N, C-alpha and C positions, 0 to 999 in steps of 0.2 A: 259350794258353792263359801265363798268365805263368810265370816259377818261384816267385813267391809262395804262388801259389793253386795247380796241384802242391806246395808239400813241404808247406801244408795238410791238401791230401787225403792224400798219403804218415801226417804222422800222424796221422790217426786212422786208416788202414788200418792201420801201425803196431801202434795201442790195439783193437783190434778183433780183429786174426788174436794179440794176447798176450792177452786175453778168451776168442775161440776155442779154443786148445789149451790151455787153467788146464779151465770151462766140459767143455772132451772129456774131458781128463786125472779130472775131478772126475765125470762121467759116467760109464767104465768103470772108474773103483774100486770107485764104490755101490756097481756093477750088481755086480760078481765080491766086491765082501763082503758081497752078500746073502748067507745063510744061509736055505735052509729047516731050519724044524723041524718032524724028525718028530709033534713035540705039538698044528701047526694042524690047525684044523681044516679041511672043502675050501674050504668058503668064502675063509679065511686062506690057506690054498697060490695060490687061485685072481687072489685083494688079490692079493700077494707077488708071484708070475705078473709080472700087465700092470703090475705098479709094472716092475721087472724091465725087461719089454720098453718099457714107455717112459722108462723111461732111454737105454736105448740107442737108440732111435730118432732121440732127442737130439739122440745125436751121432752118429749119420749126417748129418742135419739139421742140426748146425755142423759137422762135417764138409765137406760141401757148399758152403758158402757164407764156407769157409777158402779150401777149391780158389780159389772166383771169389774172395777177397780175394789169396788167394797173386799172383791170373795178373793183376791187376790191379796190385799192387806189380812185376812183369815189366815192363808194359809202359806205368809208369812208368819201370821204368827205361831200357827200349830208349827210349823216348818216345812209348806210340802212346800216351801214359796217354789221356783224356778226345773218344780217338775212338768212332766204333763202326768193331764189328771186325769189320760184317756192312759194312755202302757211305760208310766211310772220312768222312765230316760229326762234327760236333762230340755232343757229345753232353751235353742240353741240363743249365746252371749248377745245377739244381731239381733234376736227376734226380740229380745228384753229390754236390749238399748232400744229399738223400736214401739217395739206395744210393752210399756212390761206386766200391763196385764192378759200377758197373754195364754190363753190359761194351755194352748199345745203344744207336742216338739214339730216343725215341721211336714213330716211324715205324716202325721195327724193332722192337723191339717185339716193337708189336702186332700186325704180322706172326708170328709168331714166338707172339705166344701165340693168335696164331690156326693153327697151325704148316702155314704158306703161307713158314717161313722154314729 
């Protein structure tokens, strides 16, 4: 992969990293600042609890994606970006275009999804 292409992916990854960091901070702030009111009925409290839990789940999901994005940026720094971490072959360009933090080529991803990696 040529340096110009890698730079394009790096910019996308950096933008995604900033987006995720902002989203995580917002989810956590919204979840912490949300107060239960003692005057709420049972259904209101259940809804409030569900909403709060959903915010924390989104935060956890975004944290996982953030870890993958940061790992991809580290691979860009060490020169291994775009290579499958399992087999060492090039990750397909269409895959990187869709998911720039992809760690596996399509074949290895299928194996991982099937629990064979």
